[in-house]
N, C-alpha and C positions, 0 to 999 in steps of 0.2 A: 420265718422270713427266709426267702431264697438267697443264695450266695450272690452278691452283686458281681463277683468275679467269675461266676459260673460259665458264662458264654466264652470268655477269653480262655479259661482253662480247658474247656472242651475243644476249642480251636487248636490249642497247643497239642493236645492229645491226638486230634485228628490228623494234623500235619505230620506229627512224628510217626504216625501209622502209615504214612505215604500218601495222604490226601493232598489235594491241590492247595497251594498256598492262598489262593483267592477263590473261595467257593462260589458257584453260580447262584446259589440261593441266598447270598448275603443281603440282597435288597429286600426291604420290607421288615427287617428286624426292628424291634422296639428300641427306643433310646436306652433302655436299661441295659442292653447288651453291649454298649460301646465302652464300658469300663474295662481298662486293661492296658497292657504295653503293646504298642503297635508299631509296625514299619509301613509307612505310607509309600506304596509303589508309585513312582513318578518317573517313568523311563524317559519321557520327553525332556525333563529337567536334568537328567543325568545324575540325580541323587535321590535317595530315599530318606525321607524325614523320620526320625524317631519321635513318636508322640505318645504321651501318657494321659489317660483320662480317668478320673475317679470322682466319687462323691465324698464330701467331707462328712465323716461320721459324727462329728461334734456339732450339734445343732446350734450351739452358741456361736461357733465360728461361721456357720452357714445355715442360718435359720430357715431359708427357703429350700435347702438341700439341692441346690443346683449343681451341675457338673463343673469340675475344675479341669483345665487342660494345660499341659506343659509341652511345648515344642522343643525337643532336644534339651540343651542346657539352659534354655530361657526361663524366665520367671513364670510361675503358675498364674493362671488367670481364670476367674469365674466366668463361665459361659452364660450368655443370655439365652432365653428360650429359642429365639430365632437362630442363634448360632448352633445350638444343639440340634435343631431340626435340619439345618443346612449340612452339618457334619454327618448326621445319620443318613441323609438321603443322597449325599454325593461323595464326600471324602472317605467315609467309612467303607464305601464299596471297594476302595483300593487299599484297605488296611490288612496287612498280614500280621497275625498274632506271633509275637516273639517272646522268649523267656526274659525275665527281668535281668538276668546276668548278661544276656546278649545285648539287650537294650542299653544297659549301663555302659558296657564296653564300647558300643557304637558311639554313644555320646562323648565318652572320654577320649576315644581315639579319632573321632571324626570320620570313621569308616566302618562298614559292616565286615563281618568275617569273610564275605565273598569279595571284598575289595571295593564295593560300591560306596560312593561318598555318602556320609550320613550327617552332612552339615549344609548350610546354605552355600550354594556355589555362585561364583561370579559369572557375569555375562560372558567373559572371555572363556571360562571353563565350559559353559554350556554350548558355546559355539566353536569350541576347539581352536581358539586363538592362542598361539604360543607367545608369551611375553617376549619383548626384545631383551637381548642380553645386555646387561649393564656395561658401561664403558670400561670399568675396572676389571671386567671378566672377558675382555676382548671383543666387546660389542661395538656398536656404531660403525658398521662397515660403510664404505662409500661407493658411489656409482662411478661411471666413467668420467663424469664431470667433477668428481671430488665432493659431491654433496652427500651428506649422511643418508643412509637407507633406513627408512622407517619400516621395519619388518612387520610390525603389528598392522600398520595401515595397508601394507602390501597384501597381507592375508585377508583383511577385511574387504579390500577392493576386489580381490580375486573371487572371494565367496559371494560378494554382492553381484558381480558380473555373472557368476554362475547362476544365481537365483533369477536374475533378470532374463537370462537365456531360457531357463526352465519355464518362467512365466510366459514368455513368447511362444515357446513350443506347446504349452498347454492349450492355448487357443480359447475358444468360447467355453464357458462353464455350463454344461448341459446335463451332467449326471452327478450323482452323489459322490462318486469317486473323484470326479474333477473338482467338485466343491471342496472335498477334503484336501486334495492336493494343493488347491489354490490357498486354502487356509494355512497349510503348512509352509508354503512358500512365503506367504505374507508375514507369518509369525517370524520366520527366519530373517526376512528383509528388515522388519522392524527392529529386531534385536541387533543385527549388524549395523543398521542405520544409527541406533543410539550410541553404539561404540564409536562409530565414525564421527558422530557429532561431538562426542566428548573430546576426541582427539583434535578435531577442528577448533573447538573453543579453546583448548589448552594451547594449541600452537598460535592461535590468534590473540591470546590474552596479552602477551608482551607488546604487540602492536597497538592494542586497545589502550593499554596503560600508557604507552608512549604518546598516543594521540591525545589522551586525557591531559597529560602534562603539557603538551603543546597548546592545547585549548586553554588550559588554565593560565598559560603565559600570555597569550595574545587576545583571546576572545573578550575578556572583561574590559579591554580598552577599545578593540576594534568594533565590537557589537554596538555599544552605545554611540560611537562615532558614526557608524553606518546609519543608525536610526536618525541621528541629528541631520546627517547629510540628506536623507530622504525627506525629513520634515522641511528642511530648507528648500529642497526642490519643489515640494508640494506648495510651499508658500509662494515661490517664484512663479510657478504655473498659475496660481490663483491671481497674482498681480498681473501677469501677462494677459490673461483672459480679460480682466477688467480694463487694462490699458488698451488692449485692442478694441474693445467695445467703445471706449471713450474716443479713440482716434477715429473710428468709423462714424460715430455720432457727430463729431466735429466736422468731418468731411461732408457729411450729408447736410449739416446746417449751412456750411459754406456754399454748397451747391444750390440749396434752396434760396439763400440770400442772393446769389448771383443770378439765378433764374428769375427771381422777383425783380431785380434791378434791370435786367435785360427786357423783361416784359413791360416795365414802366417806361423805359426809354423808347421802346418800339411803339407803345400806345401813344406817347406824347408826339412822336413823329407822325404817326398815322392821323392823329387828330388835327395836326397842323396842315398836313398835305391833303387830307380828304375830310373836310369839315362836314360833309353831308352824311357820312357814315354814322350809324348808331353806335352807342357805347358798347353794346353787346358784340357787334361785328369787330369793332376796334380791339376789344378785349380778347376775342377769339384769335384774331390775326396776330396780336402781340404775343399771346401765349404760345402759338405755333412757332413764331419766329424765335422766341426764347428757347423752346425745346430744340429747335434746329441748331441754334448756336451752341447749346450745351452738348448736343450729340456730336457736333463737329470738333468740340474742344478735346485736346489730348487727354488720354486716360491718366488718372492720378493713382499712383501706387501708394498704399498706406504702409507706413513703416511698421514692421512687425518686431516687437521685442523678442529676443531669442536668448537661450542659454547654450553656449558652446563649450562642451567639455565641462571643466570646473570653473570657467570664467564667465561671469555674468556681464552681458552687454546691454547697457541702458538703451531704451528706445528713444529716439529723438521725437520731440513733440511736434516738430514741423513736418508737414507732408513733403515728400520728394516728388518733383515733377520731371517726367521724361517726355521728350518731344521727338516725333518722327519727322524727317525731312523727305518730302516727295520730290524726286528728281525727274521722273517721267510719268506724267499723269495718266496717259493712255495705257502704258505698261502696268502701272499700279492698279488701274481699274480692271484691266484684263485679268490680273492675277487674283483679285479678290471678288470678282463678280459672282463666282460660283460658291463662295463660302457662305455657310448658313447665317453667320452673324451679320454679314453684309446685307443679305436679303432681308433679315429681320430689321436692320437699320433702315433700309429703303422703305419697307412696309411702315415702320414708325414715321418716317418722313411723309409718306403719302397720307397716313392717318392725320397727322398734324395739319397738312394742307387742306384735307377734307373738312376738318373741324373749322378751319378758317374760311371755308367755302371757296377755296382757290384750287383750280385744276390746272396742272401743268401738262404739256404734251406727253403722251404715253401713259396717262392715267385718267380715271374718271371717278366721280363721286358717287358712292352708293348710299342712298338715303335709307336703306333697309326696307 
């Protein structure tokens, strides 16, 4: 049986003879070659992960003989087949073989011998954001207005503005190089944006907490009171619509009764004065006269129930009558003769006379 550590050992020997740390022919190796102590090159992340991969020799512990993986000082984990495939075809291409003693020292110290970080780095470290100096160490400098200067946000802001400028200068993405530059800018913006959002939420939290306390104090009473006020207004609106409809119906009934009374009086008068006329003619003339009398009657304004502010004003059940006093008939007629409603009234008057078979000067009857 071949040595499962064979490829890793050969890589150590090759590197110590002066070979490249990451050989060009790494891709395509079988998964059996990934066992060993490795340093995952990750320059973009500004740290190189120590990773150890091996197979459990005891089949009772690992009956399927899958690979186990340990990242730095983390707990070992058995890899699924898909994880082994992904590691072999991607991450393993950036793995440099290192001696066990160097791997262990990097895990314990958190850095490799060349000074590169060998542990998970914070977003601030990856983006070169220098933390603010604590107040006890002379931090919390103030600006010209006496407000504390947030040095971390100033750094984030400056870097974001720089990336925005880079994106604008990049222009349209038409080449592979432009696409890669755009991807780098976007990755940096997203990282800086997350840092800025964390600071925004941290600074906003006291205000949110204060708003929550204020809400807990007032809203449990104000909210249901507001809901009740709206429900009452809806109920008043429904009553007002019904009341308005009732008042209109009453007014129409009164007008119909008055029209009927006038027509009956006129019919009795015509029957007494002109006994030779037929009942149909008398009825037509009486109806026309009643319509004319109703048209000349002053308009009646229906009282409308209203809600003013928070005070409810009851509608009066009695209709209010307003009358107009004509002081100069000629001037009044001259003022209204061109108005559309006056012309409509004249036409209605002419129609009533025509139905009564009566023509006055200035009109004629059109029998259709």
